[in-house]
Backbone bond lengths (Angstrom), bond angles and torsions (degrees), N, CA, C in turn:
res aa  C-N    CA-C-N  psi(-1)  N-CA   C-N-CA  omega(-1)  CA-C   N-CA-C  phi
1 M - - - 1.440 - - 1.581 104.20 -
2 R 1.290 114.77 147.53 1.435 125.50 -178.73 1.573 104.70 -78.21
3 A 1.324 113.74 157.46 1.478 119.46 173.41 1.476 117.01 -59.65
4 A 1.376 114.19 -37.43 1.459 120.16 -178.39 1.511 107.44 -70.01
5 E 1.310 118.84 -36.65 1.440 118.53 -177.30 1.603 110.33 -71.59
6 W 1.360 115.41 -30.95 1.479 116.06 174.59 1.416 111.85 -68.87
7 I 1.321 118.62 -36.80 1.473 124.55 178.72 1.523 108.58 -58.64
8 Q 1.278 115.50 -51.59 1.548 118.83 -178.98 1.512 112.16 -64.95
9 I 1.333 119.63 -40.79 1.377 120.62 178.50 1.510 114.87 -63.25
10 V 1.348 112.54 -46.72 1.628 116.40 -179.47 1.511 106.39 -69.31
11 F 1.326 122.58 -34.27 1.434 112.38 -173.86 1.569 109.76 -77.52
12 F 1.316 116.92 -34.64 1.519 121.46 178.45 1.573 105.10 -58.15
13 T 1.379 114.38 -44.44 1.423 115.11 -176.80 1.433 117.08 -70.52
14 I 1.403 117.28 -34.63 1.435 122.28 176.95 1.528 108.42 -57.47
15 L 1.312 118.25 -45.65 1.448 123.11 -179.13 1.511 114.00 -64.78
16 V 1.263 115.28 -31.85 1.461 118.85 175.04 1.625 111.75 -68.60
17 V 1.364 112.62 -44.75 1.434 115.68 174.22 1.507 116.49 -59.06
18 A 1.405 110.63 -46.12 1.460 118.49 177.28 1.531 112.71 -56.27
19 A 1.391 112.74 -41.50 1.457 116.98 178.93 1.575 111.23 -62.00
20 W 1.223 116.18 -48.58 1.494 118.38 -174.53 1.504 114.47 -74.61
21 K 1.329 116.48 -15.97 1.540 120.63 170.29 1.556 109.79 -90.18
22 S 1.311 121.09 -4.41 1.417 121.07 178.39 1.481 111.31 -95.59
23 S 1.381 114.60 -175.51 1.413 120.22 -179.64 1.539 114.50 -98.05
24 L 1.358 112.47 14.84 1.450 116.49 -178.53 1.518 113.62 -55.07
25 A 1.275 116.96 153.65 1.494 119.34 170.09 1.487 112.79 -60.13
26 R 1.294 114.69 151.70 1.466 120.72 -170.82 1.560 111.13 -62.09
27 R 1.380 111.64 -38.23 1.425 112.54 178.75 1.463 117.18 -64.69
28 R 1.335 116.35 -31.78 1.412 122.63 175.82 1.571 112.14 -65.20
29 K 1.402 113.30 -48.05 1.424 120.72 174.17 1.505 110.61 -51.51
30 L 1.337 117.77 -47.77 1.432 124.43 -177.79 1.480 112.19 -60.86
31 R 1.334 115.23 -40.78 1.476 116.99 178.81 1.531 114.96 -67.48
32 I 1.384 114.18 -39.90 1.440 119.14 179.50 1.551 105.51 -66.16
33 T 1.275 119.58 -36.54 1.501 116.16 -179.32 1.545 108.79 -73.59
34 A 1.256 121.90 -36.27 1.405 123.73 177.01 1.485 110.37 -62.50
35 F 1.262 119.98 -41.63 1.462 120.02 -178.63 1.624 106.40 -63.04
36 A 1.261 120.61 -42.62 1.354 127.63 -172.15 1.624 105.48 -71.15
37 T 1.257 114.56 -46.43 1.524 119.86 179.77 1.578 109.80 -55.47
38 L 1.330 116.95 -51.23 1.459 120.60 -174.77 1.563 110.06 -67.91
39 A 1.442 115.33 -39.20 1.424 118.94 177.77 1.518 114.33 -63.64
40 I 1.330 115.66 -45.74 1.455 123.61 178.13 1.590 112.84 -63.00
41 A 1.292 108.37 -40.18 1.533 113.86 179.14 1.579 109.55 -64.20
42 A 1.314 116.39 -37.95 1.523 123.93 178.35 1.529 108.27 -61.41
43 I 1.287 116.97 -47.05 1.515 123.99 -179.54 1.531 109.85 -59.43
44 L 1.343 114.62 -51.36 1.509 115.94 -178.36 1.456 113.24 -71.52
45 A 1.373 118.29 -28.15 1.492 119.22 177.03 1.539 108.39 -66.83
46 A 1.394 115.03 -40.74 1.482 118.19 175.54 1.453 114.69 -58.29
47 R 1.324 110.61 -43.70 1.435 119.49 -176.31 1.435 113.06 -59.98
48 F 1.333 117.85 -41.91 1.422 123.04 -173.12 1.582 114.61 -96.32
49 T 1.263 116.12 0.27 1.512 120.31 174.91 1.493 112.36 -60.35
50 S 1.350 114.64 -24.22 1.547 121.84 -177.13 1.584 109.14 -63.26
51 Y 1.326 114.75 -16.91 1.508 116.60 178.09 1.507 110.28 -84.62
52 F 1.283 119.44 -20.42 1.472 124.02 -176.73 1.463 113.92 -113.13
53 L 1.374 119.76 -29.26 1.416 124.13 -174.31 1.533 106.99 -118.90
54 P 1.351 116.05 166.67 1.417 123.42 170.39 1.514 114.48 -47.90
55 P 1.333 121.07 128.28 1.450 121.78 -179.87 1.612 113.29 -53.07
56 R 1.300 116.22 -34.75 1.422 120.25 179.84 1.555 110.03 -61.18
57 F 1.311 112.76 -41.24 1.443 116.29 -178.81 1.517 112.52 -70.69
58 S 1.267 117.85 -36.29 1.493 121.58 -179.53 1.545 105.11 -70.72
59 S 1.336 122.24 -37.59 1.405 124.43 -177.85 1.617 107.29 -66.24
60 I 1.374 117.94 -40.98 1.471 116.22 -178.76 1.460 113.01 -66.37
61 V 1.388 116.61 -33.62 1.521 126.20 -177.46 1.532 103.18 -64.13
62 R 1.323 115.67 -48.28 1.472 118.73 -177.93 1.451 114.08 -65.02
63 D 1.386 117.16 -34.40 1.463 120.05 178.67 1.558 111.19 -61.22
64 W 1.399 118.90 -36.28 1.418 124.21 -172.73 1.469 114.18 -97.57
65 L 1.312 118.75 -20.53 1.501 123.52 -173.19 1.497 108.55 -57.43
66 P 1.382 124.23 -46.50 1.495 121.59 -175.90 1.621 110.85 -56.32
67 A 1.306 117.57 -23.28 1.492 118.27 178.06 1.489 107.76 -72.29
68 A 1.322 120.03 -40.79 1.402 122.59 179.96 1.485 115.43 -70.53
69 L 1.341 115.30 -21.98 1.487 119.97 -178.95 1.469 112.39 -109.63
70 L 1.376 118.62 5.17 1.393 119.60 -177.09 1.485 118.27 -57.13
71 L 1.308 115.84 -30.75 1.477 122.40 -170.76 1.548 110.15 -102.35
72 V 1.324 118.24 1.46 1.464 117.70 179.33 1.492 111.11 -58.91
73 P 1.308 125.15 -41.43 1.488 120.92 174.14 1.554 114.40 -64.05
74 Y 1.316 114.10 -25.50 1.395 119.04 177.55 1.584 111.62 -61.14
75 W 1.361 114.14 -42.76 1.336 120.16 175.98 1.613 113.86 -72.86
76 Q 1.306 113.43 -33.08 1.399 119.98 171.29 1.550 111.54 -61.63
77 I 1.244 114.64 -50.53 1.510 123.56 177.60 1.567 109.64 -54.44
78 G 1.298 114.40 -43.57 1.479 118.02 -179.19 1.496 117.05 -56.79
79 E 1.376 111.69 -27.29 1.514 117.23 175.39 1.482 114.12 -69.99
80 F 1.364 113.54 -15.79 1.563 115.22 177.88 1.436 110.76 -84.99
81 F 1.322 115.71 -19.22 1.471 117.47 -175.22 1.537 115.09 -80.74
82 S 1.319 118.69 118.18 1.429 122.63 -178.92 1.522 109.77 -117.29
83 G 1.296 120.31 -2.11 1.426 119.72 173.86 1.523 109.87 159.54
84 P 1.296 120.99 161.11 1.542 121.91 179.72 1.492 110.05 -76.97
85 D 1.347 112.37 156.40 1.443 121.73 170.05 1.489 110.30 -101.43
86 S 1.307 115.79 113.10 1.523 119.10 -170.93 1.542 110.33 -66.32
87 G 1.257 122.38 -25.95 1.372 123.29 175.50 1.452 115.23 -68.78
88 I 1.342 113.76 -38.86 1.520 121.40 177.45 1.536 109.50 -68.90
89 Q 1.316 114.65 -41.81 1.453 120.11 -178.61 1.578 108.20 -63.75
90 A 1.382 118.51 -37.20 1.428 119.25 -177.05 1.521 108.22 -72.79
91 K 1.372 120.72 -35.09 1.456 119.49 175.01 1.541 114.31 -68.70
92 L 1.291 115.90 -35.37 1.434 120.01 173.64 1.561 112.37 -62.40
93 S 1.289 113.19 -43.30 1.518 120.90 177.80 1.535 110.52 -64.78
94 A 1.309 115.83 -42.25 1.463 123.37 -178.99 1.548 109.62 -65.07
95 F 1.365 114.40 -41.81 1.440 112.58 175.93 1.472 116.27 -65.52
96 D 1.434 114.64 -30.14 1.427 116.06 177.64 1.507 114.34 -69.58
97 V 1.405 116.15 -35.80 1.405 121.41 172.68 1.545 111.73 -58.06
98 F 1.389 116.00 -46.76 1.364 117.21 -179.32 1.584 115.10 -66.02
99 F 1.421 111.17 -36.30 1.442 114.68 177.64 1.506 111.51 -66.82
100 F 1.254 120.59 -44.25 1.496 124.04 -173.65 1.535 105.16 -67.73
101 K 1.357 115.99 -36.19 1.515 113.67 177.43 1.500 112.07 -67.71
102 A 1.383 117.87 -37.37 1.371 124.31 177.36 1.527 113.26 -58.25
103 V 1.292 116.73 -40.52 1.485 120.26 178.52 1.466 112.35 -94.61
104 R 1.334 117.72 10.95 1.487 123.58 -179.24 1.524 118.86 53.22
105 I 1.313 110.08 51.31 1.448 115.91 -176.84 1.568 106.18 -127.29
106 Q 1.333 116.37 134.54 1.475 122.52 178.43 1.514 101.94 -114.40
107 P 1.342 117.27 99.91 1.459 117.12 -176.33 1.561 118.24 -44.03
108 A 1.359 114.90 -50.54 1.470 122.42 -175.38 1.438 112.62 -62.41
109 R 1.398 118.39 -19.36 1.420 121.46 -176.89 1.568 113.36 -103.45
110 V 1.261 114.34 -2.44 1.491 120.21 -178.84 1.538 105.71 -73.07
111 S 1.302 115.32 129.44 1.485 118.73 177.19 1.606 110.25 -87.79
112 I 1.204 118.95 115.73 1.459 120.77 178.38 1.460 106.10 -115.42
113 G 1.354 115.03 117.85 1.431 122.51 -178.84 1.540 112.95 -77.94
114 P 1.317 120.31 165.38 1.365 123.21 -179.89 1.607 113.99 -56.95
115 L 1.256 119.38 -41.96 1.435 126.02 -176.71 1.515 109.34 -67.08
116 L 1.340 113.94 -46.30 1.499 117.41 175.03 1.511 113.18 -61.79
117 A 1.348 112.72 -47.20 1.493 115.02 174.54 1.485 117.43 -53.01
118 V 1.346 116.61 -39.42 1.521 122.02 177.07 1.477 108.66 -64.76
119 Y 1.347 116.67 -46.59 1.473 126.40 -178.99 1.526 106.28 -51.26
120 L 1.315 117.73 -58.45 1.433 123.32 -169.28 1.535 109.08 -67.84
121 E 1.337 117.51 -37.18 1.496 116.75 175.34 1.544 111.91 -72.56
122 L 1.255 120.07 -27.77 1.455 122.98 174.55 1.618 105.73 -68.45
123 A 1.317 115.75 -42.97 1.444 118.53 179.70 1.610 109.99 -57.92
124 Y 1.425 114.30 -44.93 1.389 112.81 176.59 1.491 116.49 -63.30
125 V 1.304 117.63 -29.90 1.517 121.60 176.02 1.452 109.91 -59.05
126 M 1.431 116.22 -31.22 1.474 124.25 -170.59 1.599 108.61 -70.59
127 V 1.387 115.41 -8.98 1.464 114.74 177.80 1.501 112.79 -61.96
128 Y 1.219 118.95 -28.92 1.477 129.97 -174.54 1.574 110.17 -75.41
129 P 1.291 119.19 -56.19 1.481 120.20 -175.67 1.578 115.79 -88.03
130 L 1.375 116.77 -14.59 1.411 121.17 -170.48 1.532 115.02 -56.22
131 I 1.286 115.77 -47.27 1.498 122.79 -178.06 1.523 108.35 -63.56
132 P 1.268 118.37 -50.92 1.472 121.25 -179.83 1.542 110.69 -59.80
133 L 1.337 117.04 -38.64 1.505 122.58 -179.97 1.556 106.67 -66.55
134 G 1.349 122.28 -25.11 1.361 125.02 178.80 1.557 109.29 -68.39
135 V 1.379 113.40 -40.32 1.463 121.03 176.38 1.530 109.28 -64.38
136 A 1.280 118.82 -41.27 1.438 120.64 -179.72 1.461 111.70 -70.12
137 A 1.342 116.15 -30.69 1.480 117.48 177.62 1.570 109.71 -68.19
138 L 1.323 117.73 -36.80 1.445 119.79 177.58 1.564 109.05 -67.41
139 Y 1.278 119.31 -42.97 1.462 121.11 175.10 1.587 108.78 -53.38
140 L 1.351 116.49 -52.48 1.416 118.65 -167.33 1.573 106.99 -71.32
141 G 1.312 116.90 -25.52 1.446 120.20 -176.63 1.577 110.81 -90.65
142 G 1.374 118.08 10.77 1.436 121.38 -178.68 1.491 112.24 63.31
143 M 1.330 119.18 33.72 1.525 118.64 -177.11 1.441 112.44 -120.10
144 R 1.393 116.42 37.01 1.461 117.63 -174.98 1.528 111.02 -64.51
145 Q 1.292 118.83 -20.43 1.436 125.64 176.56 1.475 112.10 -63.57
146 D 1.376 119.57 -17.21 1.456 121.50 -176.35 1.489 109.36 -103.73
147 L 1.285 117.97 7.31 1.513 120.69 -177.33 1.514 113.29 -61.83
148 D 1.381 116.99 -40.30 1.376 116.18 179.06 1.552 116.90 -61.55
149 N 1.373 111.22 -40.07 1.471 118.50 178.25 1.530 109.09 -64.30
150 Y 1.403 117.08 -36.64 1.424 120.36 178.68 1.551 111.57 -63.80
151 W 1.338 114.90 -45.73 1.403 117.76 176.01 1.458 121.02 -68.13
152 V 1.361 114.04 -29.90 1.505 120.93 173.43 1.496 109.71 -61.04
153 V 1.343 119.17 -49.63 1.426 122.88 -178.07 1.541 112.14 -67.07
154 V 1.314 118.02 -44.06 1.384 123.12 -179.22 1.601 115.72 -65.29
155 L 1.445 111.72 -39.78 1.422 116.70 -179.70 1.551 110.35 -75.79
156 L 1.249 115.45 -41.49 1.463 116.50 -179.90 1.528 113.58 -62.07
157 A 1.316 113.82 -38.69 1.462 118.52 176.29 1.551 112.56 -66.12
158 T 1.279 112.21 -44.96 1.509 119.45 -177.19 1.514 110.87 -69.29
159 Y 1.332 116.26 -35.84 1.477 115.82 -169.59 1.630 103.97 -88.98
160 T 1.252 120.88 -19.52 1.489 122.57 173.10 1.502 104.64 -62.49
161 C 1.419 120.59 -44.99 1.437 119.86 179.73 1.502 109.46 -66.24
162 F 1.328 122.47 -36.67 1.460 121.88 -177.53 1.546 110.74 -68.19
163 A 1.394 112.68 -33.58 1.502 118.18 -179.32 1.510 110.88 -64.19
164 V 1.272 115.72 -40.54 1.538 122.96 -177.06 1.602 110.70 -73.74
165 T 1.302 115.45 -32.81 1.448 121.46 -168.82 1.606 115.73 -53.75
166 P 1.294 117.19 -41.63 1.549 115.53 176.94 1.521 112.88 -56.06
167 F 1.248 114.87 -27.26 1.472 115.09 -171.84 1.522 111.50 -92.26
168 V 1.375 113.57 0.57 1.532 121.77 175.20 1.479 110.37 -127.31
169 P 1.292 118.01 64.72 1.504 117.00 -179.95 1.488 112.64 -73.55
170 A 1.321 113.77 115.38 1.413 122.92 -176.30 1.453 116.78 -152.67
171 L 1.407 117.96 147.90 1.490 117.69 174.09 1.454 108.45 -87.75
172 P 1.359 114.07 160.33 1.428 121.18 175.38 1.548 114.94 -61.71
173 P 1.207 119.91 146.12 1.560 118.74 -179.44 1.509 115.30 -61.94
174 R 1.301 116.59 -20.28 1.490 115.27 -178.93 1.527 112.62 -66.62
175 V 1.277 116.27 -24.06 1.501 117.88 -173.13 1.550 108.58 -99.56
176 L 1.393 119.87 0.45 1.461 122.21 177.80 1.416 113.51 -85.18
177 S 1.385 118.97 138.47 1.441 121.19 171.32 1.478 107.12 -87.46
178 G 1.319 113.90 143.86 1.484 118.53 178.30 1.485 113.76 89.97
179 Y 1.357 113.90 -10.90 1.535 118.29 176.51 1.497 108.45 -74.66
180 D 1.296 116.75 134.12 1.524 120.85 -178.94 1.626 109.92 -77.70
181 K 1.390 111.73 90.88 1.467 116.33 -171.39 1.536 114.53 -92.81
182 F 1.313 117.61 156.47 1.441 120.53 170.21 1.505 108.27 -76.00
183 E 1.299 113.86 140.39 1.495 117.75 178.30 1.513 109.13 -89.79
184 I 1.386 114.15 110.36 1.477 122.53 175.56 1.430 115.13 -99.85
185 P 1.377 115.33 122.00 1.454 120.07 176.42 1.506 111.59 -56.34
186 P 1.350 123.37 132.32 1.392 126.04 179.25 1.435 108.39 -54.50
187 N 1.444 119.40 141.58 1.464 121.27 169.95 1.541 104.52 -156.60
188 S 1.301 115.87 169.24 1.430 120.44 -174.77 1.439 113.66 -70.12
189 V 1.311 119.81 -28.23 1.508 127.64 -179.26 1.546 106.39 -70.67
190 R 1.274 119.21 -41.19 1.403 121.64 179.27 1.577 108.46 -69.29
191 A 1.227 117.08 -37.81 1.464 121.70 178.97 1.499 107.14 -66.45
192 L 1.334 121.54 -36.08 1.443 123.87 177.25 1.646 111.68 -63.94
193 N 1.363 110.55 -47.52 1.477 115.48 177.19 1.492 111.42 -58.79
194 R 1.376 118.65 -43.98 1.443 118.46 176.88 1.497 114.83 -61.58
195 W 1.340 112.94 -36.75 1.533 116.27 -176.59 1.509 107.21 -70.84
196 M 1.337 122.55 -40.99 1.444 124.67 179.19 1.505 109.08 -63.55
197 L 1.365 118.20 -44.97 1.536 121.33 -178.71 1.497 110.74 -63.33
198 S 1.406 116.03 -32.80 1.452 116.77 -179.26 1.510 117.49 -71.23
199 R 1.386 109.68 -15.43 1.479 114.84 -173.41 1.592 108.88 -116.31
200 A 1.371 118.37 -24.90 1.431 119.12 -173.49 1.573 113.01 -117.51
201 S 1.310 117.16 -0.64 1.484 121.09 -176.59 1.552 108.20 -97.26
202 I 1.376 109.76 152.28 1.448 116.05 178.25 1.586 108.03 -80.79
203 Q 1.323 116.37 4.28 1.466 123.47 -179.27 1.413 113.94 63.45
204 A 1.272 119.01 32.62 1.522 128.51 174.22 1.510 108.92 -151.85
205 I 1.276 112.23 159.40 1.483 116.16 -177.46 1.568 105.90 -81.60
206 T 1.325 113.68 157.32 1.503 118.14 166.15 1.543 102.57 -100.38
207 F 1.307 116.72 138.71 1.479 123.92 -178.70 1.524 110.46 -128.46
208 P 1.425 115.82 116.60 1.474 128.71 -5.27 1.529 110.72 -63.15
209 S 1.354 120.35 174.32 1.340 121.29 175.83 1.426 117.87 -69.60
210 A 1.392 118.68 109.09 1.418 124.48 -178.80 1.544 114.65 -57.02
211 H 1.316 116.86 -33.95 1.494 117.60 -178.05 1.491 105.66 -65.63
212 V 1.349 120.45 -46.97 1.443 123.25 -174.00 1.656 107.62 -66.70
213 A 1.376 116.47 -48.17 1.372 117.98 -179.67 1.494 112.42 -55.54
214 A 1.369 118.54 -47.95 1.443 124.32 -178.20 1.550 110.86 -58.75
215 S 1.342 115.53 -49.34 1.536 119.41 -176.83 1.436 109.66 -65.27
216 A 1.374 118.45 -44.65 1.496 116.75 177.46 1.467 116.00 -65.67
217 A 1.404 118.99 -38.58 1.409 122.91 176.96 1.555 110.34 -59.99
218 G 1.309 117.93 -46.49 1.437 121.42 -177.79 1.551 108.52 -67.38
219 A 1.272 118.50 -37.92 1.496 118.94 175.45 1.444 117.26 -62.73
220 L 1.332 116.34 -34.22 1.461 125.17 -178.78 1.592 106.72 -70.14
221 V 1.318 114.99 -41.36 1.477 114.69 -177.06 1.518 108.97 -68.16
222 L 1.422 116.80 -43.44 1.540 118.15 177.09 1.466 112.00 -65.43
223 L 1.376 120.70 -31.92 1.491 123.63 176.72 1.468 110.03 -59.58
224 R 1.349 116.52 -41.98 1.464 120.10 179.37 1.571 112.68 -71.43
225 L 1.271 117.90 -33.15 1.526 123.22 -168.93 1.573 107.24 -93.82
226 E 1.322 116.48 -36.71 1.483 118.84 179.79 1.491 108.76 -150.01
227 P 1.334 115.39 86.48 1.480 124.60 -168.59 1.594 113.89 -48.43
228 R 1.279 115.31 -43.07 1.481 123.00 179.10 1.544 113.09 -59.83
229 V 1.328 112.60 -51.15 1.468 116.21 173.36 1.483 113.81 -64.89
230 G 1.361 110.80 -42.43 1.458 117.05 -174.85 1.617 112.39 -61.15
231 L 1.343 116.63 -33.50 1.387 121.05 174.46 1.549 114.23 -61.64
232 I 1.365 113.03 -41.38 1.476 114.27 173.67 1.528 115.19 -64.65
233 F 1.247 116.87 -40.47 1.429 119.60 176.13 1.499 115.02 -69.70
234 L 1.433 115.92 -28.02 1.440 119.30 177.76 1.516 107.45 -75.19
235 W 1.364 120.27 -35.68 1.459 117.77 175.67 1.574 112.26 -66.58
236 V 1.276 117.14 -40.07 1.421 116.17 174.19 1.449 112.13 -60.00
237 A 1.362 118.13 -45.61 1.523 120.41 -174.86 1.472 109.56 -62.35
238 L 1.373 118.64 -39.10 1.432 121.97 -178.69 1.564 105.65 -69.96
239 S 1.319 121.52 -36.41 1.434 121.88 179.28 1.529 110.48 -66.46
240 I 1.320 114.38 -36.80 1.551 117.44 175.70 1.583 108.97 -64.02
241 A 1.312 116.72 -37.85 1.455 118.26 -177.40 1.543 108.48 -66.70
242 V 1.286 117.59 -44.73 1.505 121.31 177.42 1.555 110.86 -63.44
243 A 1.342 113.19 -44.59 1.496 119.03 -178.18 1.544 112.12 -63.37
244 T 1.308 115.34 -33.41 1.476 125.35 177.81 1.511 111.37 -60.90
245 V 1.294 117.04 -43.05 1.397 124.70 -178.03 1.513 110.45 -77.62
246 V 1.307 116.62 -54.01 1.508 122.57 -177.87 1.449 108.92 -61.03
247 G 1.260 120.14 -40.67 1.535 122.25 -176.62 1.498 113.59 -75.71
248 G 1.454 116.03 -4.95 1.482 113.63 -176.96 1.439 119.24 75.56
249 Y 1.373 113.15 13.47 1.485 119.13 -179.90 1.549 112.90 -80.48
250 H 1.302 113.68 -24.58 1.470 122.95 178.66 1.502 111.30 -146.62
251 Y 1.331 114.88 160.09 1.454 118.51 173.19 1.575 104.85 -82.99
252 A 1.444 114.82 159.43 1.386 118.65 179.20 1.510 113.22 -60.32
253 A 1.353 118.74 -30.07 1.448 122.73 -179.60 1.484 107.06 -66.58
254 D 1.318 124.22 -44.17 1.430 127.76 174.69 1.447 115.21 -45.59
255 V 1.421 113.48 -51.42 1.416 118.64 -179.60 1.550 114.86 -73.99
256 L 1.313 119.21 -36.11 1.476 118.41 177.93 1.509 111.05 -65.01
257 F 1.322 116.02 -42.24 1.562 119.19 179.96 1.458 107.65 -66.86
258 A 1.386 117.43 -38.76 1.525 117.87 -178.06 1.496 109.35 -62.82
259 L 1.282 121.35 -39.19 1.495 122.13 176.80 1.486 112.09 -64.87
260 L 1.279 117.13 -38.40 1.434 123.75 176.98 1.557 110.49 -61.34
261 V 1.340 112.97 -43.26 1.483 121.85 -173.31 1.603 102.42 -70.17
262 A 1.301 122.15 -40.84 1.475 122.73 -179.24 1.548 111.83 -61.75
263 V 1.303 109.90 -50.98 1.531 118.01 -178.90 1.539 109.98 -61.52
264 A 1.346 123.03 -37.52 1.445 129.89 -175.09 1.540 103.75 -70.77
265 V 1.283 119.17 -47.68 1.440 120.16 -175.65 1.508 111.59 -69.56
266 F 1.354 116.86 -37.87 1.398 120.21 178.16 1.558 108.42 -63.88
267 I 1.246 119.97 -47.46 1.548 119.80 -178.84 1.474 109.33 -68.00
268 A 1.286 122.71 -40.08 1.425 126.18 179.36 1.506 115.41 -59.40
269 T 1.418 113.11 -31.89 1.537 116.99 -176.73 1.537 111.61 -100.43
270 L 1.264 122.13 7.96 1.412 124.12 179.22 1.508 107.83 -64.48
271 W 1.273 122.07 -36.22 1.481 122.33 -172.49 1.503 109.01 -64.12
272 S 1.301 123.69 -20.67 1.420 128.90 -177.98 1.426 116.18 -85.63
273 W 1.349 120.32 -6.90 1.464 122.34 -177.13 1.471 112.05 -82.03
């Protein structure tokens, strides 16, 4: 078994154990268990396809499968969310006020033009394909042998955020009244982001931001392996971080801690390369 496969299996299982030890409703526990069962079955099936199919085919499936299963814990974590904690939301909002004052920004007074607004919303759209694009970049660069390291860093950064999230139940700042928001001109890309979030989101933040942590972690790996490609991915990751705050998808604290998580995981795993 690859290290990335073990990380996913262990984390899926931990969430199942946590669910059954909690006071969650039985139906929620069953959904968390079902998510884990299907995901683990997929990993094991991919692992043993080499006995029935050409080894190269099995290897390719295992290279890409973590991307398909990356968000399984997100849906598991969503079952733990029963509502926001107003005290936590107030603290996150207060930190944002402190942060914006420190960097001398007044969100409501910042002028964001139509082109910048579209760029930032497009950057946020990139949270979905960026990690699979990292896999493609390693394939094209002839670095398939480094895929397990890539997935280890991305998964550990992402799942660290998921592990903390149940203890920080909060709604995204874009839906809060009284939060000092950036004024974003309406555009079709922002409408697309809102549409996707309304249907695919757990309707709560991840803390730290899993999207930011994953994109930054992947960019750091690529920066080490192929600096020119890594710089492109790093630019996109930083654009995602900015877009996440400006668009009201996350608090500034979510993003800052996510970047710290990505850097910490990247440094902590360098010894294994």
